[in-house]
Residue, then its C-alpha position, 0 to 999 in steps of 0.5 A: m504548537s499547531q503540530q502538537i496539537l495535530q498529534a495529541v488528536e491523532q494519536p488514539y486512531l493510529k495503529e500501533n503495529v503497523d506492517a512494513f512495506e517499501i516502495g516498489d514491494t509486492v504486496d498483498v494488501h487485506t481489506k474488510i468487506q462489507e455486504g450486507v451483514k456479512e463481512r468479508i476479508q478481499i485481498f487485493t494483490g500488487t506493487v506499492i508506487a508511491k506512498s504519502g502524507s504522514g500519521s492518519r493521513e499517512m496513504f499507498v498506491v498500489r497498482r497491478i495488471v487484471a486482464g491487461e488493464g492497470v487497475e491502482r487503489k489507494f490505501p489509506l495506512h490506519s485504516p481499519k477496513i486494513e485487516k493486515i499487509v503482506v510483503q509478499r517480495h521485495s525490489v530493487v527501486r531509485r525511485a521514491k515514486l513508480y509512476f514511471l511503470r504506468d506507462r509499461i508494458g509486459k515485461g517492463v512492467k517487473l522489477r529486479e528482486r531484491r535480495e536479502y540474506 
């Protein structure tokens, strides 16, 4: 009963057309940034290493390397601040969470590309 009430409350806040992506995909996340009275789009490119939650609480973590340092950002999937998510490449993965990439550097971070014919 409580799940049905929760879904009814969350329904208006969910996006209708959510971009499809999976763990291991390299994505461009276009986010709206507020600077004073202006608003602009900032792109965060990286590998999706985790997904969690459900409904309006669904989140995903994107990791990338900047100046030799690992940077991770956690995004709410249904946030109005996220303009769109563009998949650059698909990768072959055998895990639900790719936290092992945190310990790797250089070429060890690279994942095998999944080819679709």
